[in-house]
C-alpha positions in Angstrom: 15.2 1.1 -8.4 14.0 0.2 -11.8 11.2 -1.9 -13.2 11.0 -3.9 -16.4 7.7 -5.4 -17.5 7.4 -8.4 -19.8 4.2 -9.4 -21.6 2.7 -12.8 -20.9 -0.4 -14.8 -21.7 -3.2 -15.1 -19.1 -2.0 -15.8 -15.6 -2.5 -14.6 -12.1 0.8 -13.4 -10.8 1.8 -14.6 -7.4 5.1 -14.5 -5.5 6.0 -17.8 -7.2 5.0 -16.9 -10.7 6.4 -13.4 -11.4 7.5 -12.1 -14.7 11.0 -10.6 -14.8 11.0 -7.4 -12.8 13.7 -5.0 -11.5 13.9 -4.8 -8.0 16.8 -2.8 -6.5 16.4 -0.1 -3.9 19.7 1.8 -3.9 22.2 2.9 -6.5 25.5 1.6 -5.3 29.0 2.5 -6.2 31.0 0.9 -9.0 32.2 -2.6 -8.1 35.2 -4.5 -9.3 34.8 -7.1 -11.9 34.1 -10.5 -10.5 34.8 -13.9 -12.2 31.3 -14.9 -11.3 28.6 -13.6 -13.7 26.2 -11.1 -12.3 22.5 -11.8 -12.5 21.4 -9.3 -15.2 22.6 -6.7 -17.6 20.2 -4.3 -19.4 22.1 -2.9 -22.3 21.6 0.1 -24.6 18.6 1.6 -22.7 17.4 5.2 -22.5 17.0 6.0 -18.8 14.3 8.3 -17.8 13.7 9.5 -14.2 12.3 12.6 -12.5 15.7 13.8 -11.1 18.2 13.6 -14.0 18.4 14.5 -17.7 17.3 11.7 -20.0 20.3 9.5 -20.6 20.6 7.5 -23.9 22.7 4.4 -24.6 23.1 3.3 -21.0 23.9 -0.2 -19.6 22.6 -1.2 -16.2 24.3 -3.9 -14.1 22.1 -5.8 -11.6 23.0 -8.5 -9.1 21.0 -10.0 -6.3 18.2 -7.4 -6.9 20.5 -4.4 -6.6 21.8 -2.0 -9.2 25.6 -2.2 -9.1 26.4 0.4 -11.7 25.1 2.4 -14.7 27.6 2.7 -17.6 27.7 4.3 -21.0 27.1 1.3 -23.3 30.0 2.3 -25.6 32.4 1.9 -22.7 30.8 -0.9 -20.8 32.9 -3.7 -22.4 32.3 -7.4 -21.9 30.8 -8.1 -18.5 29.7 -11.7 -17.7 26.1 -12.0 -16.8 23.5 -14.8 -16.5 21.0 -12.8 -18.5 21.6 -9.9 -20.9 18.6 -7.9 -22.2 19.1 -5.6 -25.2 17.0 -2.6 -24.6 17.9 -0.7 -27.8 15.1 1.7 -28.8 13.4 1.2 -25.4 13.1 3.3 -22.2 13.9 2.3 -18.6 12.1 4.1 -15.8 12.4 3.9 -12.0 10.3 1.3 -10.1 7.0 3.1 -9.3 5.1 3.6 -6.1 1.4 3.0 -5.6 0.9 5.3 -2.6 -2.6 4.2 -1.7 -3.5 0.5 -1.7 -5.5 -1.9 0.5 -4.2 -5.5 0.6 -7.1 -6.7 2.7 -10.1 -4.9 1.2 -11.0 -7.8 -1.1 -9.3 -11.0 0.1 -9.6 -12.5 -3.4 -6.8 -10.2 -4.4 -4.5 -10.7 -1.4 -2.5 -13.6 -2.9 -2.1 -12.0 -6.4 -1.6 -8.3 -5.6 2.2 -8.5 -5.1 2.7 -10.2 -8.5 0.4 -7.7 -10.2 2.2 -4.8 -8.8 5.6 -6.0 -10.1 4.1 -7.0 -13.4 3.1 -3.4 -13.9 6.4 -1.9 -12.7 5.4 -1.1 -9.1 8.1 -1.9 -6.6 6.9 0.1 -3.6 3.4 0.3 -2.1 1.8 2.0 0.9 -1.1 0.1 2.5 -3.4 2.8 3.8 -5.8 0.8 6.0 -6.1 -2.7 7.4 -6.7 -4.3 10.8 -3.7 -5.4 12.7 -5.0 -9.0 12.8 -5.2 -9.2 9.0 -2.2 -7.3 7.6 0.9 -8.7 9.4 0.9 -12.1 7.7 0.8 -10.4 4.3 3.6 -8.0 5.2 5.7 -10.9 6.4 5.2 -12.8 3.2 6.2 -9.8 1.1 9.2 -9.0 3.2 10.4 -12.6 3.3 10.2 -12.6 -0.6 12.7 -9.8 -0.7 13.1 -8.3 -4.2 10.6 -10.8 -5.6 7.9 -8.7 -4.1 7.2 -4.9 -3.7 8.4 -3.2 -0.6 5.4 -2.4 1.7 4.8 0.4 4.2 1.6 0.3 6.2 -0.6 2.3 8.6 -2.5 -0.4 10.3 -6.2 0.4 10.9 -8.0 3.6 9.9 -8.2 5.8 13.0 -11.9 6.8 12.9 -14.1 8.5 15.4 -16.7 7.1 17.8 -18.6 6.0 14.7 -16.6 3.9 12.3 -17.2 3.8 8.6 -15.2 0.6 7.7 -16.5 -1.3 10.8 -16.5 -4.9 9.4 -20.3 -5.0 9.6 -21.6 -2.6 7.0 -18.3 -2.1 5.2 -15.2 -4.2 5.1 -13.3 -4.1 8.4 -10.5 -1.6 8.0 -11.1 1.0 10.8 -11.2 1.2 14.6 -13.1 3.6 16.9 -11.3 6.5 18.7 -14.1 8.1 20.8 -11.7 10.0 23.0 -8.1 11.4 22.9 -7.1 8.8 25.5 -8.4 6.0 23.3 -6.6 7.3 20.3 -3.3 7.4 22.2 -3.7 3.8 23.3 -4.6 2.7 19.8 -1.6 4.5 18.4 0.8 2.8 20.9 -0.5 -0.6 19.7 -0.2 0.3 16.1 3.3 1.6 16.5 4.4 -1.5 18.4 3.0 -3.6 15.5 5.5 -2.0 13.1 3.4 0.6 11.3 5.4 3.3 9.4 2.7 6.0 9.6 -0.8 6.6 10.8 -4.1 7.2 8.9 -6.8 9.6 10.2 -10.3 9.0 8.9 -13.4 11.1 8.4 -15.4 10.7 11.6 -12.8 11.9 14.2 -13.5 14.9 16.3 -11.1 17.9 16.4 -10.1 16.8 19.9 -9.2 13.3 18.8 -7.4 14.7 15.7 -5.2 16.9 17.9 -4.3 14.0 20.1 -3.4 11.8 17.1 -1.2 14.6 15.7 0.5 15.1 19.1 1.1 11.3 19.5 2.3 10.9 16.0 4.9 13.7 16.4 6.1 12.2 19.6 6.7 8.9 17.8 8.0 10.3 14.6 5.2 8.8 12.6 3.9 10.6 9.5 0.2 11.0 9.1 -2.0 10.5 6.0 -5.7 10.6 5.9 -9.0 12.1 4.8 -10.0 15.6 5.9 -12.3 14.9 8.9 -15.9 16.0 8.4 -15.6 17.9 11.7 -12.9 20.1 10.4 -11.8 22.3 7.5 -9.2 21.2 5.0 -7.0 24.3 5.6 -6.8 23.5 9.3 -5.9 19.8 8.7 -3.2 20.2 6.0 -0.5 21.8 8.1 -0.7 19.0 10.7 -0.5 16.0 8.4 1.9 14.8 5.6 -0.6 13.6 3.0 -4.3 13.9 2.3 -6.3 11.4 0.1 -8.9 11.5 -2.7 -9.4 15.3 -2.5 -11.9 14.2 0.1 -13.9 17.0 1.7 -11.7 19.7 0.0 -14.8 21.0 -1.8 -16.4 21.8 1.6 -13.7 24.3 2.3 -14.2 26.2 -1.0 -17.5 27.7 -0.2 -18.6 31.2 0.9 -19.0 31.1 4.7 -17.4 27.6 5.2 -17.8 27.9 9.0 -21.6 27.7 8.6 -21.2 24.5 6.5 -18.8 23.2 9.2 -21.3 23.9 12.0 -24.0 22.0 10.1 -21.7 18.9 9.7 -20.6 19.0 13.3 -24.3 19.0 14.4 -25.0 15.9 12.3 -21.9 14.2 13.6 -23.4 14.2 17.1 -25.3 11.2 15.6 -28.1 11.3 18.2 -30.0 8.6 16.2 -27.0 6.2 16.3 -26.7 5.8 12.5 -24.0 3.4 11.3 -20.8 5.3 10.5 -21.0 4.5 6.8 -24.6 5.7 6.6 -23.8 9.0 8.5 -20.8 9.7 6.3 -22.7 9.0 3.1 -25.6 11.3 4.2 -23.2 14.2 5.0 -21.5 13.8 1.6 -24.9 13.8 -0.1 -26.0 16.9 1.8 -22.8 18.9 1.1 -20.5 17.6 -1.6 -22.3 18.5 -4.8 -23.9 21.6 -3.2 -20.5 22.8 -2.2 -19.2 22.4 -5.8 -22.1 24.3 -7.1 -21.5 27.1 -4.6 -17.7 27.4 -4.9 -16.2 30.7 -4.0 -12.9 31.2 -6.0 -11.4 33.5 -3.3 -12.0 31.1 -0.5 -10.9 28.2 -2.6 -7.6 30.0 -3.5 -7.0 30.4 0.3 -7.6 26.7 0.8 -5.2 25.8 -2.1 -2.5 27.9 -0.4 -3.0 26.0 2.9 -2.9 22.6 1.1 0.7 23.2 0.0 1.6 22.1 3.5 0.7 18.4 2.7 1.0 16.0 -0.2 -2.3 15.5 -2.0 -3.2 12.1 -3.5 -6.1 12.8 -5.9 -6.8 9.1 -6.8 -8.1 10.6 -10.1 -8.8 7.3 -11.8 -11.3 6.6 -9.1 -12.8 10.1 -8.6 -13.3 10.5 -12.4 -14.7 7.0 -13.2 -18.2 8.3 -13.8 -16.7 10.4 -16.6 -13.7 8.3 -17.7 -15.1 4.8 -17.3 -12.3 2.3 -16.5 -13.9 -0.7 -18.1 -14.5 1.1 -21.4 -10.7 1.4 -22.0 -9.5 -0.7 -25.0 -7.0 -2.5 -22.9 -9.2 -3.2 -19.8 -10.1 -6.8 -20.9 -6.4 -7.6 -21.4 -5.7 -6.3 -17.9 -8.6 -8.3 -16.4 -7.1 -11.5 -17.8 -4.4 -11.2 -15.2 -6.6 -10.9 -12.1 -8.2 -13.8 -10.1 -10.9 -15.5 -12.1 -13.6 -15.0 -9.5 -13.1 -11.3 -9.6 -12.8 -11.1 -13.3 -16.1 -13.0 -13.8 -17.9 -10.7 -11.3 -16.6 -7.6 -12.9 -17.5 -8.7 -16.4 -21.0 -9.4 -15.2 -21.3 -6.0 -13.5 -19.9 -4.3 -16.6 -22.6 -5.9 -18.8 -25.3 -4.6 -16.4 -23.9 -1.1 -16.3 -23.4 -0.9 -20.1 -27.1 -1.7 -20.7 -28.3 0.7 -18.0 -30.3 3.7 -19.2 -30.0 5.5 -15.8 -28.3 8.9 -16.2 -24.9 9.4 -14.4 -24.0 12.7 -12.7 -20.5 13.6 -13.6 -20.2 16.7 -11.5 -17.8 15.3 -9.0 -15.7 13.7 -11.7 -15.4 16.9 -13.6 -14.6 18.8 -10.4 -11.9 16.3 -9.4 -10.1 16.7 -12.7 -10.4 20.5 -12.6 -9.4 20.7 -9.0 -6.3 18.5 -9.4 -5.1 20.8 -12.1 -5.8 23.9 -9.9 -3.8 22.3 -7.1 -0.8 21.3 -9.3 -0.5 24.7 -11.1 0.6 26.7 -8.0 2.7 24.0 -6.5 0.6 21.8 -4.2 2.6 18.5 -4.0 0.9 15.6 -5.6 1.6 11.8 -5.3 0.2 9.0 -7.2 -2.1 6.4 -5.6 -5.0 4.3 -6.8 -7.0 2.9 -3.9 -6.6 -0.5 -5.5 -8.5 -2.9 -5.6 -11.5 -0.6 -4.8 -13.6 0.7 -7.7 -12.6 -1.3 -10.8 -8.9 -0.8 -9.8 -6.7 -3.6 -11.2 -3.4 -3.7 -9.3 -1.5 -1.9 -10.8 -2.7 -1.4 -14.3 -4.7 1.4 -12.6 -1.6 3.3 -11.6 -0.7 3.9 -15.3 -4.3 5.2 -15.9 -3.8 7.5 -12.9 -0.6 8.9 -14.4 -2.3 9.4 -17.8 -4.9 11.6 -16.1 -2.3 13.7 -14.4 -0.9 14.6 -17.8 -4.5 15.4 -18.9 -4.9 18.0 -16.1 -1.6 19.8 -16.8 1.4 17.8 -15.6 4.3 17.0 -17.9 5.2 13.3 -18.2 8.3 13.9 -15.9 6.1 15.6 -13.3 3.7 12.6 -13.4 6.7 10.3 -13.0 7.9 12.4 -10.1 4.5 11.9 -8.4 5.0 8.1 -8.5 8.7 8.0 -7.5 10.2 11.0 -5.6 7.1 12.4 -3.9 6.2 9.2 -2.0 9.8 9.0 -0.7 9.4 12.5 0.7 6.5 11.4 2.8 8.5 8.8 4.6 11.5 11.1 4.9 9.3 13.4 7.0 10.1 11.1 10.0 13.8 12.1 9.6 12.9 15.8 9.4 10.9 15.5 12.7 13.7 13.7 14.4 16.2 16.4 13.4 13.9 19.2 14.5 13.6 17.5 17.9 17.4 17.3 18.3 17.7 21.0 17.3 15.3 22.0 19.9 
């Protein structure tokens, strides 16, 4: 699949007002010439992907949203097409994945997100948390649109513990409670029946509930993504899931005597005062996050890094680093904001004006750690995939994915490695279902 972006004046992309994008999902074999013109030819492009050598002077044939063939331009000859684009001197890359999005987090974005994704070259997305009553209508709209919308894969609701962070009261409603292993199994059955392609574990689950979710997911060939639960250590979570998000709670498994830190968290998670889930989680982060970074033990951290090779990491660097690399200070941010719904744009411009004039100091410790830690994970081979958490935290769908990839290069990736993180790596996550199925047949 490939993506081409055209530039346009201010508009809010929707499924009925998309710029020209490229769409296909599979490379198909060479087809015979047809008297009917095909939909599109992109001629004389330089093709760049994460699997093959760079190929110059190539012509790509597309019909009904699928790539029919890729030919050397010198030998392509005259092929009838409804549209021919001359891409001389330009590069053509695969359609990108945003591997961490939330279609229902801010409903003002729900109608425009699909168009924004395609406008920025994103043809596949993974929705990582939404209630079953909210997401299916969006999924149906996208899938009914076919290649005029990105393909979507989704988890359904966040599987949280007895206390729920995104409970729909204090935070937007994205999660559901799983106070016991039995409750978790019942919830997973409902989520699976609703068509989810994977599950998401959240931060407040207990070790017992975590084990039940893992067991049930394996029985159903459902990959798992999520945050490292506060009741556990990252090194113990990674071998049991397929992806972990935001570097969340990695720092708490990089300290000397991490079991002592874990015991302190587990005591607080008993929540004898019945704090709301979001308040309890925030308090634990405040107690341990920056303190853990200040007390990092390189030997323990190296052991954790080795364990994290078992799962894909999504650093969401553009979000984690925003106190240091401020999104709205980019020269092209205003141009990107011109594409989003006006109500959001007006709100963000007002918020930006307030923040710019603020004299309050900003602690960049976590931002600096996130950049450093991502580089440390990449160097020894921890697999990394690209995701943005859009539309949370100044994230414009999917302008923000390009800023994410820029930061990967800043921390040590080559451009092709960054492209790999937004194309090949996400597909490997979904392929894990096939691997599980094969392992079951073998046993």
